[in-house]
C-alpha positions in Angstrom: 42.3 -8.8 94.3 43.8 -8.0 97.8 46.3 -10.2 99.3 47.0 -10.2 103.2 49.9 -11.5 104.8 49.2 -13.8 107.7 52.1 -15.0 110.0 52.1 -17.4 112.8 51.9 -21.1 113.8 48.1 -21.0 114.1 47.7 -20.1 110.4 50.5 -22.6 109.3 48.7 -25.3 110.9 45.3 -24.3 109.5 46.6 -24.4 106.1 48.4 -27.7 106.7 45.3 -29.3 108.0 43.0 -27.9 105.3 45.3 -29.5 102.6 45.4 -32.8 104.6 41.6 -32.9 104.9 41.1 -31.4 101.4 38.8 -28.7 102.9 38.1 -25.0 102.0 38.9 -23.0 105.0 38.8 -19.1 105.5 39.4 -16.8 108.3 36.3 -14.6 108.2 34.5 -11.5 110.0 35.9 -9.0 112.5 39.4 -10.2 112.4 39.7 -9.6 108.7 38.1 -6.2 109.1 40.3 -5.3 112.0 43.3 -6.4 110.2 42.7 -4.1 107.2 42.1 -1.0 109.5 44.9 -1.9 111.9 42.8 -2.5 114.8 43.6 -5.0 117.6 41.3 -8.2 117.6 40.6 -10.2 120.4 39.3 -13.4 118.7 39.6 -15.1 115.3 36.9 -16.9 113.5 37.3 -19.6 110.9 34.8 -21.0 108.7 35.2 -24.6 107.4 33.3 -25.9 104.3 32.7 -29.1 106.2 32.6 -29.9 110.0 33.9 -26.9 112.1 33.9 -29.0 115.3 36.0 -31.9 113.6 38.4 -29.3 112.3 38.9 -27.7 115.6 39.6 -31.0 117.3 42.1 -32.0 115.0 43.9 -28.6 114.9 44.1 -28.4 118.6 46.1 -31.8 118.6 48.5 -30.5 116.0 49.1 -27.4 118.2 49.2 -28.7 121.5 47.6 -32.1 122.8 46.8 -30.4 126.1 44.6 -27.6 124.6 40.8 -28.0 125.7 38.3 -27.6 122.9 34.9 -26.4 123.9 32.3 -28.0 121.7 28.9 -26.5 121.0 26.8 -29.1 119.1 23.7 -27.3 118.7 25.4 -24.4 117.1 28.0 -26.6 115.1 30.8 -24.6 116.6 34.0 -25.3 118.6 36.5 -22.9 120.2 39.7 -23.1 122.0 42.2 -20.6 123.6 45.8 -20.5 122.3 48.5 -18.1 123.4 46.0 -15.5 124.6 43.8 -15.5 121.6 40.4 -17.2 121.1 39.8 -19.2 118.0 36.2 -20.1 116.9 35.4 -22.7 114.1 32.1 -23.3 112.4 31.0 -24.9 109.4 29.8 -23.0 106.5 26.1 -22.4 106.8 22.9 -21.3 105.1 20.3 -19.6 107.4 16.7 -18.6 106.9 14.5 -17.2 109.6 10.7 -17.2 110.8 9.0 -13.9 111.6 8.6 -14.3 115.2 12.1 -15.4 116.1 15.7 -14.3 115.5 16.9 -18.1 115.7 17.6 -19.2 112.2 16.9 -22.6 110.4 20.6 -23.7 109.6 21.7 -25.9 106.8 25.2 -26.6 105.5 26.3 -24.4 102.9 29.2 -22.8 100.8 31.5 -20.0 101.7 29.1 -17.9 99.5 26.2 -19.0 101.6 28.1 -18.2 104.8 29.1 -14.5 103.7 25.5 -14.1 102.7 24.3 -14.5 106.1 26.8 -11.9 107.5 25.4 -8.8 109.0 27.5 -6.1 107.2 29.9 -6.1 104.2 32.8 -5.2 106.3 32.1 -8.2 108.5 31.5 -10.6 105.3 35.2 -10.3 104.3 37.1 -13.6 104.2 40.7 -14.6 103.6 41.6 -18.0 102.2 43.6 -20.4 104.3 44.2 -22.9 101.5 47.7 -23.1 100.0 47.0 -22.3 96.5 45.1 -19.2 97.4 46.6 -18.3 100.8 45.9 -14.7 101.8 43.4 -13.8 99.0 40.5 -11.7 100.3 37.1 -12.9 99.1 35.0 -9.9 98.9 31.6 -10.5 97.2 29.8 -7.4 98.5 32.3 -4.6 98.2 33.3 -4.7 102.0 36.9 -3.2 101.1 35.5 -0.2 99.5 33.0 0.2 102.4 36.1 0.2 104.6 37.8 2.8 102.7 34.7 4.9 102.5 33.8 4.3 106.2 30.4 2.8 105.7 28.3 0.4 107.5 26.1 -1.4 104.8 24.1 -4.6 104.9 25.2 -7.2 102.2 21.7 -7.9 101.1 18.4 -6.1 101.4 18.5 -4.3 104.8 15.0 -4.8 105.4 15.4 -8.6 105.2 18.6 -8.5 107.2 17.3 -6.3 110.1 13.9 -8.2 110.0 15.5 -11.6 110.2 17.7 -10.6 113.2 16.7 -7.3 114.6 19.7 -7.3 116.9 21.8 -6.3 113.9 20.2 -2.9 114.0 22.0 -2.4 117.6 25.1 -4.0 115.9 25.0 -1.5 113.2 24.9 1.4 115.6 27.6 -0.1 117.9 30.0 -0.6 114.9 29.3 2.9 113.9 30.3 4.1 117.1 33.2 1.9 117.7 34.9 2.4 114.5 33.5 6.1 113.7 31.9 4.9 110.6 28.6 6.1 108.9 25.6 3.9 108.4 24.8 4.2 104.8 21.5 5.9 104.2 19.5 2.9 102.8 20.4 0.8 105.8 19.8 3.4 108.3 16.4 4.2 106.9 15.5 0.3 107.3 16.4 0.5 110.9 13.9 3.4 111.3 11.3 1.1 109.5 12.1 -2.0 111.4 12.6 -0.6 114.8 9.6 -2.4 116.5 11.2 -5.6 115.5 13.8 -4.9 118.3 11.0 -6.0 120.9 11.5 -9.6 119.9 15.1 -9.5 121.1 15.9 -10.4 124.8 16.9 -7.7 127.2 20.3 -9.2 127.8 21.4 -9.1 124.2 20.2 -5.5 123.7 22.0 -4.5 126.9 25.2 -6.2 125.9 25.4 -4.1 122.6 24.3 -1.1 124.5 27.3 -1.7 126.9 29.5 -1.9 124.0 28.4 1.4 122.8 28.8 2.9 126.3 32.3 1.7 126.4 33.3 3.2 123.0 35.5 6.1 122.8 32.7 8.6 122.1 29.4 6.9 123.4 27.3 9.9 122.2 27.6 9.0 118.5 25.8 5.7 119.2 23.1 7.4 121.6 22.5 10.0 118.9 21.8 7.2 116.3 19.6 5.3 118.8 17.6 8.4 119.5 17.1 9.4 115.8 16.4 5.9 114.7 13.5 5.6 117.2 15.4 2.6 119.0 16.1 4.4 122.2 12.4 5.2 122.8 11.7 1.6 122.8 14.7 0.0 124.6 15.4 2.9 127.1 12.4 5.2 127.4 13.7 6.6 130.6 16.6 8.2 128.7 14.5 9.2 125.7 12.3 11.0 128.2 15.2 13.5 129.0 15.0 15.0 125.4 13.4 18.2 124.6 13.2 21.8 125.8 9.8 23.0 127.3 9.0 26.6 127.5 6.8 28.8 129.7 6.7 32.5 129.5 9.5 32.3 126.9 11.6 30.8 129.7 13.1 27.2 128.7 15.5 24.8 130.4 18.4 22.9 128.8 17.9 19.7 126.8 18.7 17.2 129.5 19.3 14.5 127.0 22.0 16.3 125.1 23.5 17.4 128.6 23.7 13.9 129.6 25.5 12.9 126.4 28.0 15.6 127.0 28.6 14.3 130.5 28.9 10.9 129.3 31.6 11.9 126.6 33.3 14.0 129.4 33.6 11.0 131.7 34.6 8.7 128.9 37.8 10.7 128.5 38.8 10.1 132.2 37.5 6.4 132.7 36.8 3.1 131.1 34.9 2.0 134.0 31.5 0.8 132.7 29.5 1.5 135.9 31.0 5.1 136.2 29.9 5.8 132.7 26.3 4.3 133.6 26.2 6.9 136.6 26.8 9.5 134.1 24.0 8.4 131.9 21.4 8.0 134.8 22.7 11.1 137.0 19.8 13.2 135.8 17.3 10.5 135.1 14.9 11.7 137.7 14.5 15.3 136.1 11.4 14.5 134.0 9.5 13.4 137.1 10.6 16.4 139.1 10.2 19.3 136.5 8.2 22.1 137.8 7.8 25.9 136.7 8.0 28.0 139.7 8.5 31.7 140.0 9.3 32.1 136.5 12.1 29.5 136.3 12.4 25.7 135.9 13.2 23.5 138.9 14.0 19.9 139.3 14.2 19.7 143.2 15.1 16.4 144.6 15.8 14.9 141.1 18.8 13.1 142.5 16.7 11.3 145.1 13.9 10.5 142.6 16.7 9.3 140.0 18.4 7.2 142.7 15.2 5.4 143.4 14.6 4.7 139.7 17.9 2.8 139.3 16.8 -0.6 140.7 13.9 -0.8 138.4 15.9 0.4 135.3 18.5 -2.3 136.0 16.1 -5.1 136.6 14.3 -4.2 133.3 17.5 -3.9 131.3 19.0 -7.1 132.8 22.0 -5.3 134.3 23.4 -6.9 137.6 21.4 -6.2 140.8 24.6 -6.4 142.9 27.3 -3.9 144.1 27.4 -2.3 140.7 23.8 -1.2 140.9 24.4 0.2 144.5 27.4 2.0 143.2 25.5 3.6 140.6 22.6 4.4 142.8 24.9 5.9 145.4 26.7 8.3 142.8 23.3 9.3 141.3 22.0 10.1 144.7 25.2 12.1 146.0 26.0 13.9 142.5 24.7 17.3 143.9 26.6 17.1 147.2 30.0 18.3 146.0 28.3 21.1 144.0 27.3 22.9 147.1 30.9 22.7 148.4 32.3 24.6 145.2 29.4 27.2 145.2 29.3 28.1 148.8 32.0 28.8 151.6 33.5 25.3 152.4 33.5 24.1 156.1 35.6 21.2 157.4 32.6 19.7 158.6 30.7 19.5 155.4 33.8 18.1 153.7 34.1 15.4 156.3 30.4 14.5 155.8 30.9 14.1 152.2 34.1 12.0 152.5 32.5 9.9 155.1 29.2 9.2 153.2 31.0 8.8 149.7 33.6 6.5 151.5 35.7 4.4 148.9 33.5 5.7 146.0 34.6 9.4 146.7 37.0 9.7 143.8 34.5 8.3 141.3 31.9 10.9 142.6 34.2 13.7 142.1 35.0 12.3 138.6 31.2 12.4 137.9 30.7 15.7 139.3 33.6 17.3 137.3 32.2 15.8 134.1 28.9 17.4 134.9 30.3 20.8 134.1 29.2 21.2 130.5 28.7 25.2 130.3 29.9 26.7 127.1 30.9 29.7 129.0 34.8 29.3 129.5 35.0 31.6 132.5 32.4 29.6 134.3 33.8 26.4 133.4 37.5 27.4 134.5 36.0 28.7 137.7 34.0 25.4 138.5 37.1 23.2 137.6 39.4 25.4 139.7 37.1 25.1 142.8 36.7 21.4 142.3 40.7 21.3 142.4 40.7 23.2 145.5 38.1 20.9 147.0 40.3 18.1 146.2 43.2 19.5 148.0 41.1 20.3 151.1 39.8 16.7 151.0 43.2 15.4 150.9 44.4 17.6 153.7 41.6 16.6 156.1 41.9 12.9 155.1 45.7 13.0 156.1 44.8 14.5 159.3 41.4 12.7 160.3 41.5 9.4 158.2 37.9 9.7 157.7 37.0 8.0 154.4 36.8 4.5 156.1 36.3 5.8 159.4 33.6 4.4 161.7 32.3 6.0 165.2 34.0 4.5 168.2 30.7 3.3 169.4 28.5 1.0 167.2 25.0 -0.1 167.5 25.6 -3.2 169.3 27.5 -1.4 172.1 24.9 1.2 172.6 22.3 -1.5 173.2 24.7 -3.1 175.8 25.4 0.0 177.5 22.2 1.3 177.8 20.4 -2.1 178.2 17.9 -1.6 175.6 16.4 -3.8 172.8 17.0 -3.2 169.1 14.8 -0.3 168.2 14.8 2.8 165.8 16.5 4.8 168.6 19.6 3.0 168.3 20.3 4.1 164.9 19.3 7.7 166.0 21.8 7.8 168.8 24.6 6.1 166.5 23.9 8.9 163.9 24.0 11.8 166.6 27.5 10.5 167.9 28.7 10.3 164.3 27.4 13.8 163.3 28.9 15.3 166.7 32.4 14.0 165.9 32.2 15.1 162.3 31.0 18.5 163.2 34.0 18.6 165.8 31.4 19.2 168.8 33.2 16.1 170.7 36.7 14.5 170.2 36.8 11.5 167.9 37.6 9.1 170.9 35.8 6.3 172.9 35.6 8.3 176.1 34.1 11.3 174.4 31.6 9.2 172.5 30.7 7.4 175.7 30.2 10.7 177.6 27.9 12.0 174.6 25.9 8.9 174.6 25.2 9.3 178.2 24.1 12.8 177.6 21.7 11.7 174.7 20.4 8.9 176.8 19.6 11.1 179.6 18.1 13.8 177.2 15.8 11.0 175.6 14.9 9.5 179.0 16.6 6.2 178.2 18.4 5.7 181.5 16.7 3.6 184.0 16.3 4.9 187.7 18.7 3.5 189.9 17.4 2.2 193.1 
């Protein structure tokens, strides 16, 4: 039997209270797994053969009377934060499910009942908190061996486990991705058989698991498992549709799904920003809708525009935030081809100024995305592109130091144009404002109020907007 050493005031007080109340208490689940594999854990779960709420309230008083305990009576759980760690307490329970719901019918149970309801053997491990057996690992399903073998396996029949709570299929893939474990063959085949059951799970819960996959060290592991299992086609058909190679006259295009995964892995080496990683996932999402075979080659003209227009629908369907995060992703998808032209053609200062102005505060994120988009296997080509992007970064820095263009605004805004020309709000106001902006960015006129004012008068006269003076 394995014995795990646990140190700290929290464990001492749990043991003390368990003896005082004559209760069986165990620390269980992810903390135990992470402790064994030397992985940091942000929270600790305790299971009590009795009332988890009552135990949590009494323990909090022993630790510090000022601790605020959050109680969830419907779930029979309580939790509190102590020294930067969250602790959750639940009574041992037995669960049964109905076919059309993932919400279980819950009854009081034993530690064995509670371990039976756990999703995977590596999450069913428990450590005794009782004085006589303190530190003993309770492992009824061989979770320790599965950790050693790096295997994700359900403790009971996987068809029952996944059918009862289909979200566990996503969790299996998420843990395989985060821990770099394999899903055992029997469990993975069960995911394939039960994939349609995922449809009873809310979009929020699915997306929560998907985001955890996206934030892992190598997200492609999870997306390949989602694709091969059939889950991706159900939960994220737009991404699934990127897959495959079509040929015409023996001319094929690259598999845009595999390309996207490479871009995602590339960007994940440089950022933990969830939304920048989402921009990598969605940067080519418009390609299936724009694919055409013209002049013996495949084209995807304006896929970035089509893709950008798809973002709000995807975010809405997947219950992602419809706020600045969505706007950020849409902007990067729409602009991701702009820097490419600057490293494949002669660079002009005006083109760089326009890129810096349009990207604004998201310029660095955009450049990180486009550099991650270099997935060619040809070393010479890859080196050339990366070198050109580095030159572009240097040129951007030089122009920014001179022009301060990133957060720049034209010296005359729309309100002043209406006032100076005495005209009502209309489409022409935006046209005039853009022409002044473009003239300054292209260095046709100086970046000053006087030059902008003179140019405005010129444009107004040209467009017959100046009223005759009598």
